[in-house]
Residue, then its C-alpha position, 0 to 999 in steps of 0.5 A: x745339549x748335543x749338536x743337532x738337538x733343539x735347545x731346551x727354550x725351543x722345546x715343547x711346553x704345552x701338554x695336550x693328550x691327542x696325537x693330532x694336537x701334539x703333531x700340530x704343535x710340532x708342525x708350527x714349531x717347524x713351520x716358524x723355524x723354532x725346530x730348524x731344518x737338520x735339528x733332531x726332535x726331543x726324543x720320545x721319551x722326552x716328549x712323552x713326559x713334556x706332554x704327559x702321554x704315553x710313548x705310543x701317542x708320541x710315536x703316532x704324532x711323530x708318524x704324522x709329521x713323516x707321512x706329511x714329509x716334514x721329518x725323517x728318521x734315520x737309525x741311530x740318529x733319531x728324527x730330524x726335520x728335513x729342509x723345506x727344499x727336500x720336502x716331497x709333500x705339501x700339506x696345509x694344516x687348516x686347524x693351525x691357520x692363524x691370521x697371518x697364515x690366512x693373508x699368506x693363503x690368500x697371496x698364494x691363491x692370486x697367481x693360481x686363481x687368476x690364471x684359472x679365471x683367464x683360462x676358464x673365460x678362454x675354454x668354458x663350456x656352457x655347462x661349466x658356465x652355468x655352474x659357475x653362475x649357479x654357485x654365484x646366485x646361491x651365494x646371493x640368496x644365502x644368509x650371512x656367514x651361513x654354511x650354505x653361503x660359504x660352500x656356494x663360495x667354495x663351489x664358485x672358485x672350484x667350478x671355475x677351476x674345472x672350467x679351465x679344461x685343466x684338470x690340475x687346476x681343480x685337484x688343486x683347488x679340491x686339495x685346498x679345500x678346508x684351508x679355502x674355507x678358512x680364509x673365506x671365513x676369516x676374510x669375511x669375519x674380520x671385516x668391519x664393513x657393514x656392507x661386506x656381503x654386497x661388496x663380495x657379491x659384486x666382485x663374484x658377479x664381475x668374475x662371472x661377466x668377464x668369463x661369460x664374455x670370454x675376456x681372459x684379461x678382464x676375468x684374470x683382473x676381476x679375480x685379483x681384485x676380488x682376492x686383494x680386496x679379502x686381503x684388504x679387508x683383513x688388514x684394515x680396521 
C-alpha cells in the first residue's frame, strides 16, 4: 500500500450494480471517516472488480462524488477526498440517512427553525399566516403516517420559512426537502407513544398560536420544544 491510499480494510466490500448506489456507499465511508480527507480512492480498475461492474459505471459514481464536492482528481495523482473545510457544496444523501443521522439533522434544524419561527411571528402577512394555519389543519385531519399528513407537515415548516420574509430561509428548507420527510417519518414511526399524533398536533398548534399572536419568543420556544420532542421520541423507548 502506497502513501495516501485507503488501507485494504477500509476499501469497499459490498457489490452493487448501480452507479448511484456505489456513490452512496462511498459517501458513507467518506462521511464516517473510513476514507479520510486527503486519502486516494481505490482505482477505477479496483472498484470495478470489487463491485463486479464496468469501469464506466464506476466512473459515473465518482463523477457524482465530484459534482457533490466530496472528491477531486489531479492528473497523475488519482482521485482524493477533499477536506470538509474546503468543500464548496452541501448535500444530504437521503437514502443513507440512518437513525443517528436523523437525530443529527433534527439538531441542525433547531437553531434554523427557531429563528424562522421568531421572524415569522414578527413579519408574517395575513396570507402567509393563513398558509401556516391551512397546513396545520390538513395535518389534523390526515390519517396517521399518510403521505398527505407528512406532506402537510413539510408544508407547515416551509410556510413558516416563507413567512420570515427572507427567501434564504425558504430556499434552505426546500433544499432539505426529502431529508425533512425522512426525519418526520422516522421520528413518528420510532415513537412508541400511542398518543404521538395528538402530541405532535398540539406542538404544531402552539407554534401557530405564537406566530399568530406575533410573539417571537413564544414562537421560537414552541418550535424548539417541538424539535426537541421529536428527538426525545426517537431516543426514548
